[in-house]
C-alpha positions in Angstrom: 82.5 90.2 91.3 82.1 89.6 95.1 83.1 85.9 94.7 86.4 87.0 93.1 87.0 89.5 95.9 86.2 86.8 98.5 88.6 84.4 96.7 91.4 87.1 96.8 90.6 87.8 100.5 91.1 84.1 101.4 94.2 83.8 99.2 95.9 86.8 100.8 94.5 86.2 104.3 92.5 89.4 104.3 88.9 88.6 105.5 88.0 92.0 106.7 84.3 92.9 106.1 83.3 96.4 105.1 79.8 97.8 105.3 79.1 100.7 102.9 76.2 103.0 103.7 75.8 105.5 100.8 72.6 106.9 99.3 74.3 107.7 95.9 74.2 104.4 94.0 77.1 105.3 91.7 79.4 106.2 94.7 78.3 103.1 96.6 79.0 100.8 93.6 82.3 102.4 92.9 83.5 102.2 96.5 82.2 98.6 96.7 83.9 97.5 93.5 87.2 99.1 94.5 87.2 97.4 97.9 86.2 94.1 96.5 89.0 94.3 94.0 91.4 94.9 96.9 90.2 91.7 98.6 87.7 93.0 101.1 84.3 91.4 101.6 81.7 94.2 101.1 78.0 94.7 101.9 76.1 97.7 100.7 73.2 99.6 102.1 71.4 102.7 100.8 70.2 103.9 104.2 71.4 103.8 107.8 68.4 101.7 108.8 69.3 99.2 106.1 72.9 99.3 107.2 72.1 98.7 110.8 70.0 95.6 109.9 72.8 94.3 107.6 75.4 94.9 110.3 73.6 92.5 112.7 74.1 89.6 110.3 77.2 90.8 108.5 79.5 91.8 111.4 81.6 94.4 109.5 85.1 95.2 110.6 84.7 98.8 109.3 81.7 100.9 108.4 81.9 103.5 105.6 79.0 105.9 105.6 78.1 109.1 103.7 77.9 111.9 106.3 74.5 113.0 105.0 73.2 109.4 105.5 74.3 109.7 109.1 72.1 112.8 109.6 68.9 110.8 108.7 67.0 108.1 110.5 69.3 105.6 112.2 72.4 107.7 111.9 72.6 108.6 115.6 72.3 104.9 116.5 75.0 104.0 114.0 77.4 106.6 115.4 76.7 105.4 119.0 77.4 101.8 118.1 80.7 102.7 116.4 81.8 105.0 119.3 80.9 102.5 121.9 83.0 99.8 120.2 86.6 100.7 119.7 87.1 97.8 117.3 84.4 99.1 114.9 85.8 102.1 113.1 83.5 104.5 111.2 84.8 106.2 108.0 82.6 109.1 106.9 82.4 110.3 103.3 81.7 114.0 102.8 81.2 116.2 99.8 82.1 119.4 101.7 84.5 120.5 104.3 83.2 122.8 107.1 85.6 125.6 106.2 83.0 128.4 106.4 80.0 129.5 108.3 77.9 129.1 105.2 78.3 125.4 105.0 75.1 123.7 106.2 75.5 121.8 109.5 74.0 118.6 108.0 76.9 118.4 105.5 79.6 118.8 108.0 81.3 115.7 109.6 80.6 115.6 113.3 83.6 115.8 115.5 84.5 112.5 117.0 86.0 111.6 120.4 88.2 108.7 119.4 90.8 108.0 116.8 88.7 105.1 115.3 86.8 107.6 113.1 88.1 108.9 109.8 86.7 111.3 107.2 87.3 111.1 103.4 86.6 114.2 101.3 84.8 113.5 98.0 86.1 113.1 95.4 88.8 110.8 96.7 91.3 108.5 95.0 91.5 104.7 95.3 94.8 105.1 97.1 93.2 107.5 99.6 90.3 105.1 100.2 92.5 102.0 100.7 94.9 103.9 102.9 92.0 105.2 105.1 90.5 101.7 105.4 93.9 100.2 106.3 94.5 102.9 108.9 91.0 102.3 110.4 91.6 98.6 110.6 95.1 99.0 112.1 93.8 101.4 114.8 91.0 99.1 115.6 93.4 96.2 116.3 95.7 98.3 118.5 
């Protein structure tokens, strides 16, 4: 399927690379398939450490990461890389919103200082995913 996504990306001039860091294999595969079908080149990682290693060779235009993954080993470094580089947006995926004091801090998206970071609440639609990715890419170019 990745070859078809790559072909569509070349055909439509959309060669943006997206790195997905998500520990839930079903979510990771679903997001990856959706983005490949939309013409993006996608690389997957199950952990932040794996994602950081992949990013060195892959050179993603956008990183999408589960917020819980960011709280584990490598997450702080990944956030720092994204925040230091205004052209590398970070989209976080979260299962809960911090709307009460009972929500554990590890499940809350961390506040960000720049507009290159975005948060998607699970479950999200394909349209929401694609709009968020496009918004992240657009802001990183400005």
